[in-house]
N, C-alpha and C positions, 0 to 999 in steps of 0.2 A: 468439222473433221478434216477439212482441207488444209487447216492451218498446222504448221509444224511448231510444236511446243517443246522446249527444253527446260528442265529444272537443273539449275546449277548451283551447288553448294560452294560457300567460300567465293562468292561472286564479286565482292566488294573490292577486291585488290589482286595484284599479282597474276598468277596463271588463271585464276578464275575469272577475273576481269577480262583478260585477254581472250578467253574462250567465249565469254558473254558477247563481247562485242564482235567477234568474228562471225559467230553463229547469227547474231543479229544482222550483220552485213549480208548474210546469205539466206534471209528470209524466214528466220526463227523468231517466234515470240518467245519471250524469256521470263521465267520465274526465278529471281535471283535470291538465294538464301544467304544470310550472314547472321552472326550472333547478335548484332545490334545494328540499328540505322537511326540516322537523324535526319528528318525530312528537311530541316532548315539548312543542312550542310550540303550544298551542291557543288563543293570544291573537292571533296574527298569522301569515299565510302560509298554505300549502296545507292544513294540518291544521285551521286555524281555519275555512277554507272547508268542509272535509269535515264538520266538526260542524255547520255550518249547513245543509248539504245533507241530512244525516241527520235533522235536526230536522223537515225537510220530508217525511220518509218515503221519500226516495230513496237509492240507492246512490251512493257516490262512490269512485272508484278514483284514488289519487294516483299519478302517474307523473313521473319526473324525467329531465332530460337537457338538453343544450345544443342548441337548435334549430340554431344556426349550425354545428354539427358533424355532418356527415351520418353519421358513425359511431354517433352516439347515437340516431338516428331509429328503429332497431329497438326499442331499450329504451323509447321512447315509444309505439310502435304495437303491438308484439307482446303486451305484457301486457294491453292493452285487448281484444284479439281473444280472447286465451285466457280472460279473465275473463267478458266479455259475449257474445262470439261474433260480434259485428258492430259496425259504426259506421254509424248513420243520418245524423249531421250532424257535419261537421268545421268548427269555428270557428277560423280562423287569426287569433288575436287578439294573440299575442305580438309585441312589437316594441320596438325601442329608439331613442332619439334620440342625437345625438352627445354624448360625454362633456363636451365643451366646445363652446359655440356660437361658432364662429369665422366671421369674414367669409369669403365665397366665395374672396377672393383668398389667404386663409390656411388654407383646407381642406387637411388633410394626407392622404396616401395611407393612413395608419393609421387615421384617423377614417373616411374613406370606405369602406375595406374592412370595419371593424368593423360599421358600420351596414348595408352591402349584404349581408354574409354571413348576418346574422340576418334582416333584414326582407325581403330578396328571395330570395337563393339558397337560404337555408334553408327558407323557406316554400314556395318552388317545389318542391323536391325531397321535402319533407314531404308536400305536397299530392299530388304524383305518386304517392307510396307508398300513401297512402290511397285515392286514386282507383282504383288498380289493385285494391284489395280491393273497393270498391264495384262495380266493373264485374264482377269475378268473382262477386260475390254476386248481382248482377241476372241473371246467366247460369245460376244454379242452378235446377234445376227445383224448383218448389214454394216457392222462397224469396219470401215475401210481407212486405215491410217494413212496419213500422207507419206510417210516413211516407215521402213521397218523399224519396230519398237527396239530400243537398246539402252543398255545400262553400261556405262563406260567408268571405270575405276582409274582415277589418276594416282598412280603409285610412285616409284621413284627408283632410279638406279641402285638406291640403298636396299632394295629388296634382294638383291644378291651380291651386294658389296658392303663388307663389314667396316664400320667406323666404331673404334673402340671407346670413343667418348660420347656416343649417342646410341647405345645399343637399344634402348626402348624405341626409338624411331625406326632403326633398321628391322627390328623384330616385328614392329606393327606393319611395315610395308611387305615384308616377306609373307606374313600371314594373310594380308590383304590380297596377295596374289592368288593364293589358294582359294580364298573367298570368291574371287573373280572366276577362277576355273570351275568351281562347283556350281556357282549360279549358271554359268555357261551350259554346263551339262543338264541342269534341272529345267532350264527355261527353253532349251532348244525345241523341244516338242511343241511349244506354244508359238514358235517363230519369233522369239525375242532373242536378239544378238547381245552378246556380252564380251566386252573387251577390257584389256588393261593397257594403259598408256604409262611408260616409265620415263618421266623427264630426267634429264641429266642436270649439269651444272647450269642453273637458270637464275637470271638476275630478278630477284624479288626481294621483298622485305626480310624474308627468312634467311637469305644468303648474304644480305647486306653486311652483317657483322663479321663474316669470314671472307670478305672480298679479297683481301690481300693474299690469303692462303690459296684461294682458287686461281687468282691472276698468276701466282707462281706456278701452280700445277699445269695451268694451260700453256704458259710460256715454255715449260719444260717438256711439252708434248704428250700430255695425258690424253688429249683428244685428237682424232684424225682431222677434224675441222676446228682450227685453233681460235675459237671465240666462245664467249658466253652465249648460252641459249637465252631466247627471249620468249615472253609469254605467247607471242603469236606463232612461234614455232610449234608449240604444243597445240594451240588452237587449230592449226591447219589439219593436224593429225586427227583431232577430235571431230572436226567437221567431215572429214573424208569417212570416218567410221559411222558417225551419225547419219550421213545422208545417203548412205547405201553403197559406197564404192567398195566396201569389204563385206558385202552381204553374204559371201560364201566363206567366211573366215571367222565365224564366231569362236571364242575362246583365245583369239590371237593376242599376243603380247608384243606391243610395239614400243621399242626404245626410241626416244627422241633426245638424243645425248651427244650429237657431234661425232658419232663413231666410238664412244667410250667403250663399249662393250665388245669391240672387235679384238679378238686374241691376236697377239703379234709376237714375233721373235726379234 
């Protein structure tokens, strides 16, 4: 019970990888979830992350499954509980954008459902399952967690910023914000904190295809701090939330976007 355990979805790359390595550096054992993993590939993917975590002296348990398929949720959660015995922090990082960025007038039901099934429906029911475990643990006599249990939703500045060529992504993140707020209300009585972190323009595989667009926007002053965000920027915020620095701020929405959301004249 003295060990801090974080379950992080989408841990094999990008923001999820950054969060995983940063929490490992600060004493967390990690269960890293991804859609797939190749144990023979230590150069890229979940097993590369596993090696980096173990270099930091922490345990790493790889788990695989499709977050958008509710039938896979048990195989993502149960091995973690069997191995570590508990989950202190759930970081809901996994998410997808549309396979093709179409104008809102051309958005297809297939694209809408693909994004929503993973970013919203999957995350909601996955969080529900982990939350039930956290509540049960809080009710156990003598169970004293190393840190305040928490669920952290990695959302996006797209939660309240419209992009007409990826409405399904924006809608999923906006709805996810309300999911986070509602879990915060429900779980407060059990001493479980819930937060939403909204990354801004961050250098990941997801944004690689639109680098030129965002380079131009940054150069034109869209951000107060004129640089791309890095996964470690988001990881630092997640660590502060998970490790108790914001224990009296459940329900908080934290933008990590270089001042994107500041209103200016």
